[in-house]
Structure formats: structure tokens, C-alpha cells
BAZA-819822 format. One record per atom (N, C-alpha, C): residue number from 1; residue in three letters; atom name; x, y, z. Coordinates in steps of 0.001 Angstrom, whole numbers. Layout:
N
<lovex nr="NUM" rest="Ala" atom="CA" px="X" py="Y" pz="Z"/>
...
END
This chain:
78
<lovex nr="1" rest="Met" atom="N" px="839" py="-1173" pz="0"/>
<lovex nr="1" rest="Met" atom="CA" px="0" py="0" pz="0"/>
<lovex nr="1" rest="Met" atom="C" px="889" py="1242" pz="0"/>
<lovex nr="2" rest="Ser" atom="N" px="536" py="2210" pz="-826"/>
<lovex nr="2" rest="Ser" atom="CA" px="1285" py="3464" pz="-921"/>
<lovex nr="2" rest="Ser" atom="C" px="694" py="4505" pz="11"/>
<lovex nr="3" rest="Asn" atom="N" px="1529" py="5463" pz="379"/>
<lovex nr="3" rest="Asn" atom="CA" px="1084" py="6559" pz="1221"/>
<lovex nr="3" rest="Asn" atom="C" px="752" py="7776" pz="378"/>
<lovex nr="4" rest="Ala" atom="N" px="-255" py="8502" pz="806"/>
<lovex nr="4" rest="Ala" atom="CA" px="-626" py="9776" pz="219"/>
<lovex nr="4" rest="Ala" atom="C" px="-736" py="10763" pz="1372"/>
<lovex nr="5" rest="Val" atom="N" px="-95" py="11915" pz="1235"/>
<lovex nr="5" rest="Val" atom="CA" px="-157" py="12921" pz="2286"/>
<lovex nr="5" rest="Val" atom="C" px="-749" py="14190" pz="1689"/>
<lovex nr="6" rest="Phe" atom="N" px="-1826" py="14662" pz="2294"/>
<lovex nr="6" rest="Phe" atom="CA" px="-2492" py="15884" pz="1869"/>
<lovex nr="6" rest="Phe" atom="C" px="-2147" py="16969" pz="2872"/>
<lovex nr="7" rest="Tyr" atom="N" px="-1422" py="17983" pz="2406"/>
<lovex nr="7" rest="Tyr" atom="CA" px="-1042" py="19117" pz="3245"/>
<lovex nr="7" rest="Tyr" atom="C" px="-2002" py="20260" pz="2975"/>
<lovex nr="8" rest="His" atom="N" px="-2479" py="20890" pz="4050"/>
<lovex nr="8" rest="His" atom="CA" px="-3407" py="22008" pz="3882"/>
<lovex nr="8" rest="His" atom="C" px="-3307" py="22960" pz="5069"/>
<lovex nr="9" rest="Ala" atom="N" px="-4037" py="24085" pz="4962"/>
<lovex nr="9" rest="Ala" atom="CA" px="-4013" py="25098" pz="6014"/>
<lovex nr="9" rest="Ala" atom="C" px="-5385" py="25314" pz="6650"/>
<lovex nr="10" rest="Gly" atom="N" px="-6356" py="24491" pz="6288"/>
<lovex nr="10" rest="Gly" atom="CA" px="-7658" py="24578" pz="6922"/>
<lovex nr="10" rest="Gly" atom="C" px="-8646" py="25538" pz="6288"/>
<lovex nr="11" rest="Cys" atom="N" px="-8287" py="26156" pz="5178"/>
<lovex nr="11" rest="Cys" atom="CA" px="-9192" py="27098" pz="4516"/>
<lovex nr="11" rest="Cys" atom="C" px="-10317" py="26321" pz="3824"/>
<lovex nr="12" rest="Pro" atom="N" px="-11391" py="26994" pz="3417"/>
<lovex nr="12" rest="Pro" atom="CA" px="-12501" py="26290" pz="2754"/>
<lovex nr="12" rest="Pro" atom="C" px="-12079" py="25530" pz="1491"/>
<lovex nr="13" rest="Val" atom="N" px="-11179" py="26093" pz="694"/>
<lovex nr="13" rest="Val" atom="CA" px="-10705" py="25396" pz="-506"/>
<lovex nr="13" rest="Val" atom="C" px="-9974" py="24122" pz="-108"/>
<lovex nr="14" rest="Cys" atom="N" px="-9139" py="24215" pz="911"/>
<lovex nr="14" rest="Cys" atom="CA" px="-8387" py="23045" pz="1384"/>
<lovex nr="14" rest="Cys" atom="C" px="-9319" py="21961" pz="1905"/>
<lovex nr="15" rest="Leu" atom="N" px="-10305" py="22362" pz="2688"/>
<lovex nr="15" rest="Leu" atom="CA" px="-11215" py="21375" pz="3264"/>
<lovex nr="15" rest="Leu" atom="C" px="-12069" py="20709" pz="2190"/>
<lovex nr="16" rest="Gly" atom="N" px="-12450" py="21477" pz="1173"/>
<lovex nr="16" rest="Gly" atom="CA" px="-13186" py="20896" pz="52"/>
<lovex nr="16" rest="Gly" atom="C" px="-12342" py="19893" pz="-716"/>
<lovex nr="17" rest="Ala" atom="N" px="-11076" py="20247" pz="-957"/>
<lovex nr="17" rest="Ala" atom="CA" px="-10161" py="19337" pz="-1649"/>
<lovex nr="17" rest="Ala" atom="C" px="-9917" py="18085" pz="-814"/>
<lovex nr="18" rest="Glu" atom="N" px="-9809" py="18251" pz="489"/>
<lovex nr="18" rest="Glu" atom="CA" px="-9612" py="17104" pz="1378"/>
<lovex nr="18" rest="Glu" atom="C" px="-10784" py="16126" pz="1251"/>
<lovex nr="19" rest="Gln" atom="N" px="-12010" py="16628" pz="1276"/>
<lovex nr="19" rest="Gln" atom="CA" px="-13185" py="15762" pz="1151"/>
<lovex nr="19" rest="Gln" atom="C" px="-13192" py="15032" pz="-188"/>
<lovex nr="20" rest="Met" atom="N" px="-12840" py="15743" pz="-1251"/>
<lovex nr="20" rest="Met" atom="CA" px="-12797" py="15114" pz="-2570"/>
<lovex nr="20" rest="Met" atom="C" px="-11769" py="13989" pz="-2597"/>
<lovex nr="21" rest="Leu" atom="N" px="-10602" py="14221" pz="-1992"/>
<lovex nr="21" rest="Leu" atom="CA" px="-9566" py="13183" pz="-1960"/>
<lovex nr="21" rest="Leu" atom="C" px="-10006" py="11977" pz="-1137"/>
<lovex nr="22" rest="Ile" atom="N" px="-10631" py="12241" pz="3"/>
<lovex nr="22" rest="Ile" atom="CA" px="-11103" py="11149" pz="848"/>
<lovex nr="22" rest="Ile" atom="C" px="-12060" py="10263" pz="62"/>
<lovex nr="23" rest="Asn" atom="N" px="-12923" py="10890" pz="-716"/>
<lovex nr="23" rest="Asn" atom="CA" px="-13909" py="10133" pz="-1486"/>
<lovex nr="23" rest="Asn" atom="C" px="-13331" py="9499" pz="-2745"/>
<lovex nr="24" rest="Ala" atom="N" px="-12266" py="10061" pz="-3305"/>
<lovex nr="24" rest="Ala" atom="CA" px="-11766" py="9622" pz="-4605"/>
<lovex nr="24" rest="Ala" atom="C" px="-10645" py="8585" pz="-4538"/>
<lovex nr="25" rest="Leu" atom="N" px="-9792" py="8651" pz="-3529"/>
<lovex nr="25" rest="Leu" atom="CA" px="-8645" py="7738" pz="-3481"/>
<lovex nr="25" rest="Leu" atom="C" px="-9083" py="6326" pz="-3126"/>
<lovex nr="26" rest="Asp" atom="N" px="-8525" py="5372" pz="-3822"/>
<lovex nr="26" rest="Asp" atom="CA" px="-8781" py="3957" pz="-3557"/>
<lovex nr="26" rest="Asp" atom="C" px="-8043" py="3577" pz="-2274"/>
<lovex nr="27" rest="Arg" atom="N" px="-8787" py="3306" pz="-1232"/>
<lovex nr="27" rest="Arg" atom="CA" px="-8180" py="2996" pz="65"/>
<lovex nr="27" rest="Arg" atom="C" px="-7504" py="1631" pz="94"/>
<lovex nr="28" rest="Asn" atom="N" px="-7695" py="841" pz="-942"/>
<lovex nr="28" rest="Asn" atom="CA" px="-6972" py="-424" pz="-1053"/>
<lovex nr="28" rest="Asn" atom="C" px="-5579" py="-197" pz="-1620"/>
<lovex nr="29" rest="Lys" atom="N" px="-5366" py="972" pz="-2222"/>
<lovex nr="29" rest="Lys" atom="CA" px="-4065" py="1292" pz="-2818"/>
<lovex nr="29" rest="Lys" atom="C" px="-3297" py="2353" pz="-2034"/>
<lovex nr="30" rest="Tyr" atom="N" px="-4029" py="3284" pz="-1401"/>
<lovex nr="30" rest="Tyr" atom="CA" px="-3384" py="4410" pz="-734"/>
<lovex nr="30" rest="Tyr" atom="C" px="-3899" py="4603" pz="681"/>
<lovex nr="31" rest="Gln" atom="N" px="-2955" py="4865" pz="1562"/>
<lovex nr="31" rest="Gln" atom="CA" px="-3295" py="5267" pz="2919"/>
<lovex nr="31" rest="Gln" atom="C" px="-3147" py="6784" pz="2953"/>
<lovex nr="32" rest="Leu" atom="N" px="-4248" py="7504" pz="3162"/>
<lovex nr="32" rest="Leu" atom="CA" px="-4254" py="8961" pz="3117"/>
<lovex nr="32" rest="Leu" atom="C" px="-4072" py="9549" pz="4503"/>
<lovex nr="33" rest="Glu" atom="N" px="-3093" py="10434" pz="4612"/>
<lovex nr="33" rest="Glu" atom="CA" px="-2871" py="11194" pz="5840"/>
<lovex nr="33" rest="Glu" atom="C" px="-3139" py="12652" pz="5517"/>
<lovex nr="34" rest="Ser" atom="N" px="-3921" py="13303" pz="6331"/>
<lovex nr="34" rest="Ser" atom="CA" px="-4220" py="14718" pz="6151"/>
<lovex nr="34" rest="Ser" atom="C" px="-3467" py="15504" pz="7212"/>
<lovex nr="35" rest="Val" atom="N" px="-2676" py="16491" pz="6767"/>
<lovex nr="35" rest="Val" atom="CA" px="-1851" py="17270" pz="7682"/>
<lovex nr="35" rest="Val" atom="C" px="-2255" py="18737" pz="7592"/>
<lovex nr="36" rest="His" atom="N" px="-2826" py="19248" pz="8670"/>
<lovex nr="36" rest="His" atom="CA" px="-3231" py="20653" pz="8775"/>
<lovex nr="36" rest="His" atom="C" px="-2013" py="21419" pz="9287"/>
<lovex nr="37" rest="Leu" atom="N" px="-1316" py="22107" pz="8387"/>
<lovex nr="37" rest="Leu" atom="CA" px="-65" py="22774" pz="8752"/>
<lovex nr="37" rest="Leu" atom="C" px="-280" py="23974" pz="9667"/>
<lovex nr="38" rest="Gly" atom="N" px="-1480" py="24511" pz="9703"/>
<lovex nr="38" rest="Gly" atom="CA" px="-1777" py="25580" pz="10653"/>
<lovex nr="38" rest="Gly" atom="C" px="-1785" py="25078" pz="12083"/>
<lovex nr="39" rest="Glu" atom="N" px="-2138" py="23806" pz="12252"/>
<lovex nr="39" rest="Glu" atom="CA" px="-2174" py="23191" pz="13580"/>
<lovex nr="39" rest="Glu" atom="C" px="-961" py="22314" pz="13852"/>
<lovex nr="40" rest="Gln" atom="N" px="-270" py="21910" pz="12794"/>
<lovex nr="40" rest="Gln" atom="CA" px="897" py="21032" pz="12932"/>
<lovex nr="40" rest="Gln" atom="C" px="2104" py="21687" pz="12256"/>
<lovex nr="41" rest="Ala" atom="N" px="2480" py="22844" pz="12753"/>
<lovex nr="41" rest="Ala" atom="CA" px="3584" py="23600" pz="12152"/>
<lovex nr="41" rest="Ala" atom="C" px="4888" py="22810" pz="12153"/>
<lovex nr="42" rest="Asp" atom="N" px="5021" py="21854" pz="13055"/>
<lovex nr="42" rest="Asp" atom="CA" px="6229" py="21034" pz="13103"/>
<lovex nr="42" rest="Asp" atom="C" px="6370" py="20135" pz="11868"/>
<lovex nr="43" rest="Arg" atom="N" px="5335" py="20048" pz="11037"/>
<lovex nr="43" rest="Arg" atom="CA" px="5376" py="19221" pz="9827"/>
<lovex nr="43" rest="Arg" atom="C" px="5728" py="20036" pz="8574"/>
<lovex nr="44" rest="Ile" atom="N" px="5911" py="21359" pz="8719"/>
<lovex nr="44" rest="Ile" atom="CA" px="6224" py="22208" pz="7567"/>
<lovex nr="44" rest="Ile" atom="C" px="7540" py="21785" pz="6920"/>
<lovex nr="45" rest="Ala" atom="N" px="8542" py="21480" pz="7716"/>
<lovex nr="45" rest="Ala" atom="CA" px="9846" py="21073" pz="7172"/>
<lovex nr="45" rest="Ala" atom="C" px="9711" py="19806" pz="6327"/>
<lovex nr="46" rest="Ala" atom="N" px="8896" py="18856" pz="6765"/>
<lovex nr="46" rest="Ala" atom="CA" px="8686" py="17621" pz="5996"/>
<lovex nr="46" rest="Ala" atom="C" px="7972" py="17924" pz="4689"/>
<lovex nr="47" rest="Ala" atom="N" px="7017" py="18844" pz="4728"/>
<lovex nr="47" rest="Ala" atom="CA" px="6308" py="19237" pz="3508"/>
<lovex nr="47" rest="Ala" atom="C" px="7278" py="19873" pz="2520"/>
<lovex nr="48" rest="Glu" atom="N" px="8123" py="20761" pz="3010"/>
<lovex nr="48" rest="Glu" atom="CA" px="9131" py="21397" pz="2145"/>
<lovex nr="48" rest="Glu" atom="C" px="10083" py="20364" pz="1567"/>
<lovex nr="49" rest="Ala" atom="N" px="10517" py="19439" pz="2383"/>
<lovex nr="49" rest="Ala" atom="CA" px="11445" py="18403" pz="1923"/>
<lovex nr="49" rest="Ala" atom="C" px="10813" py="17534" pz="838"/>
<lovex nr="50" rest="Ala" atom="N" px="9494" py="17384" pz="895"/>
<lovex nr="50" rest="Ala" atom="CA" px="8783" py="16593" pz="-121"/>
<lovex nr="50" rest="Ala" atom="C" px="8568" py="17387" pz="-1409"/>
<lovex nr="51" rest="Gly" atom="N" px="8811" py="18702" pz="-1364"/>
<lovex nr="51" rest="Gly" atom="CA" px="8657" py="19540" pz="-2551"/>
<lovex nr="51" rest="Gly" atom="C" px="7424" py="20421" pz="-2551"/>
<lovex nr="52" rest="Val" atom="N" px="6694" py="20444" pz="-1454"/>
<lovex nr="52" rest="Val" atom="CA" px="5504" py="21285" pz="-1356"/>
<lovex nr="52" rest="Val" atom="C" px="5927" py="22739" pz="-1198"/>
<lovex nr="53" rest="Val" atom="N" px="5347" py="23626" pz="-2008"/>
<lovex nr="53" rest="Val" atom="CA" px="5639" py="25060" pz="-1896"/>
<lovex nr="53" rest="Val" atom="C" px="4404" py="25866" pz="-1521"/>
<lovex nr="54" rest="Ser" atom="N" px="3229" py="25269" pz="-1715"/>
<lovex nr="54" rest="Ser" atom="CA" px="1986" py="25932" pz="-1324"/>
<lovex nr="54" rest="Ser" atom="C" px="944" py="24869" pz="-1005"/>
<lovex nr="55" rest="Val" atom="N" px="-71" py="25292" pz="-288"/>
<lovex nr="55" rest="Val" atom="CA" px="-1154" py="24373" pz="58"/>
<lovex nr="55" rest="Val" atom="C" px="-2456" py="24893" pz="-521"/>
<lovex nr="56" rest="Pro" atom="N" px="-3380" py="24010" pz="-835"/>
<lovex nr="56" rest="Pro" atom="CA" px="-3371" py="22577" pz="-618"/>
<lovex nr="56" rest="Pro" atom="C" px="-2493" py="21847" pz="-1625"/>
<lovex nr="57" rest="Ala" atom="N" px="-1892" py="20769" pz="-1163"/>
<lovex nr="57" rest="Ala" atom="CA" px="-1039" py="19953" pz="-2024"/>
<lovex nr="57" rest="Ala" atom="C" px="-1133" py="18496" pz="-1589"/>
<lovex nr="58" rest="Leu" atom="N" px="-1020" py="17631" pz="-2555"/>
<lovex nr="58" rest="Leu" atom="CA" px="-1044" py="16194" pz="-2309"/>
<lovex nr="58" rest="Leu" atom="C" px="304" py="15617" pz="-2712"/>
<lovex nr="59" rest="Val" atom="N" px="913" py="14852" pz="-1822"/>
<lovex nr="59" rest="Val" atom="CA" px="2136" py="14121" pz="-2145"/>
<lovex nr="59" rest="Val" atom="C" px="1728" py="12664" pz="-2283"/>
<lovex nr="60" rest="Leu" atom="N" px="1863" py="12168" pz="-3503"/>
<lovex nr="60" rest="Leu" atom="CA" px="1415" py="10827" pz="-3843"/>
<lovex nr="60" rest="Leu" atom="C" px="2571" py="10096" pz="-4509"/>
<lovex nr="61" rest="Asp" atom="N" px="3026" py="9021" pz="-3894"/>
<lovex nr="61" rest="Asp" atom="CA" px="4170" py="8272" pz="-4415"/>
<lovex nr="61" rest="Asp" atom="C" px="5370" py="9188" pz="-4678"/>
<lovex nr="62" rest="Asp" atom="N" px="5648" py="10046" pz="-3728"/>
<lovex nr="62" rest="Asp" atom="CA" px="6788" py="10980" pz="-3772"/>
<lovex nr="62" rest="Asp" atom="C" px="6683" py="12029" pz="-4877"/>
<lovex nr="63" rest="Gln" atom="N" px="5513" py="12232" pz="-5422"/>
<lovex nr="63" rest="Gln" atom="CA" px="5292" py="13275" pz="-6425"/>
<lovex nr="63" rest="Gln" atom="C" px="4308" py="14282" pz="-5840"/>
<lovex nr="64" rest="Val" atom="N" px="4620" py="15576" pz="-6006"/>
<lovex nr="64" rest="Val" atom="CA" px="3788" py="16635" pz="-5444"/>
<lovex nr="64" rest="Val" atom="C" px="2795" py="17131" pz="-6485"/>
<lovex nr="65" rest="Phe" atom="N" px="1543" py="17244" pz="-6055"/>
<lovex nr="65" rest="Phe" atom="CA" px="495" py="17821" pz="-6881"/>
<lovex nr="65" rest="Phe" atom="C" px="-62" py="19031" pz="-6143"/>
<lovex nr="66" rest="His" atom="N" px="226" py="20220" pz="-6662"/>
<lovex nr="66" rest="His" atom="CA" px="-318" py="21444" pz="-6078"/>
<lovex nr="66" rest="His" atom="C" px="-1716" py="21640" pz="-6651"/>
<lovex nr="67" rest="Ile" atom="N" px="-2708" py="21553" pz="-5799"/>
<lovex nr="67" rest="Ile" atom="CA" px="-4097" py="21539" pz="-6235"/>
<lovex nr="67" rest="Ile" atom="C" px="-4601" py="22935" pz="-6571"/>
<lovex nr="68" rest="Asn" atom="N" px="-4281" py="23885" pz="-5756"/>
<lovex nr="68" rest="Asn" atom="CA" px="-4731" py="25267" pz="-5928"/>
<lovex nr="68" rest="Asn" atom="C" px="-3809" py="26104" pz="-5063"/>
<lovex nr="69" rest="Phe" atom="N" px="-3570" py="27335" pz="-5445"/>
<lovex nr="69" rest="Phe" atom="CA" px="-2696" py="28156" pz="-4610"/>
<lovex nr="69" rest="Phe" atom="C" px="-3523" py="28820" pz="-3525"/>
<lovex nr="70" rest="Gly" atom="N" px="-3487" py="28249" pz="-2328"/>
<lovex nr="70" rest="Gly" atom="CA" px="-4204" py="28815" pz="-1198"/>
<lovex nr="70" rest="Gly" atom="C" px="-3299" py="29638" pz="-319"/>
<lovex nr="71" rest="Ala" atom="N" px="-2122" py="29088" pz="10"/>
<lovex nr="71" rest="Ala" atom="CA" px="-1151" py="29786" pz="847"/>
<lovex nr="71" rest="Ala" atom="C" px="226" py="29204" pz="611"/>
<lovex nr="72" rest="Ala" atom="N" px="1206" py="30079" pz="543"/>
<lovex nr="72" rest="Ala" atom="CA" px="2591" py="29640" pz="433"/>
<lovex nr="72" rest="Ala" atom="C" px="3051" py="29088" pz="1779"/>
<lovex nr="73" rest="Leu" atom="N" px="3927" py="28098" pz="1762"/>
<lovex nr="73" rest="Leu" atom="CA" px="4442" py="27567" pz="3011"/>
<lovex nr="73" rest="Leu" atom="C" px="5169" py="28635" pz="3816"/>
<lovex nr="74" rest="Thr" atom="N" px="5803" py="29567" pz="3142"/>
<lovex nr="74" rest="Thr" atom="CA" px="6492" py="30643" pz="3858"/>
<lovex nr="74" rest="Thr" atom="C" px="5514" py="31458" pz="4703"/>
<lovex nr="75" rest="Ala" atom="N" px="4284" py="31607" pz="4254"/>
<lovex nr="75" rest="Ala" atom="CA" px="3273" py="32348" pz="5030"/>
<lovex nr="75" rest="Ala" atom="C" px="2854" py="31585" pz="6287"/>
<lovex nr="76" rest="Leu" atom="N" px="2949" py="30265" pz="6235"/>
<lovex nr="76" rest="Leu" atom="CA" px="2565" py="29448" pz="7389"/>
<lovex nr="76" rest="Leu" atom="C" px="3641" py="29411" pz="8447"/>
<lovex nr="77" rest="Lys" atom="N" px="4857" py="29796" pz="8106"/>
<lovex nr="77" rest="Lys" atom="CA" px="5953" py="29804" pz="9063"/>
<lovex nr="77" rest="Lys" atom="C" px="5886" py="30990" pz="10014"/>
<lovex nr="78" rest="Ser" atom="N" px="5183" py="32022" pz="9637"/>
<lovex nr="78" rest="Ser" atom="CA" px="5133" py="33255" pz="10462"/>
<lovex nr="78" rest="Ser" atom="C" px="4322" py="33070" pz="11704"/>
END
């Protein structure tokens, strides 16, 4: 089983994308983890290391998919 990590900041666009991913991903193939970077700031470094530059973003099989530009990671560090 592969891992999928959805990074977001809790905005309405992010939460909508999260719901779509929960409903769309095949749970027999992917284990989805949702990371709210506004509440889990300690995970920002891991998101950056994975190649995430803005949220919402999905990291799937080590590939980053930026879904929509909601907030830059640099804005979440402040």
C-alpha cells in the first residue's frame, strides 16, 4: 500500500479538496494522511522536503500535486 499525504491550512478550498480526496482515493491502494499545517507547524519542514511550496497539495508516491494556490508555506511559518 502506498502513502498519500495531503497538506493544507484549513481554509474552505483546502477542506473541500480534502473531502474530494477522501472520497476519490482507492483505500486499497493508498493510505491517506491529512496534515493541517496551521495546527501542525512542526510538519512544515517535511512538507518542504517533499517539494511542497503551497497548500493545498497532495504528495502521492513521492510526487507533489499542487491543487490550488491557497497559501505559500512561507506564510505558514510566520
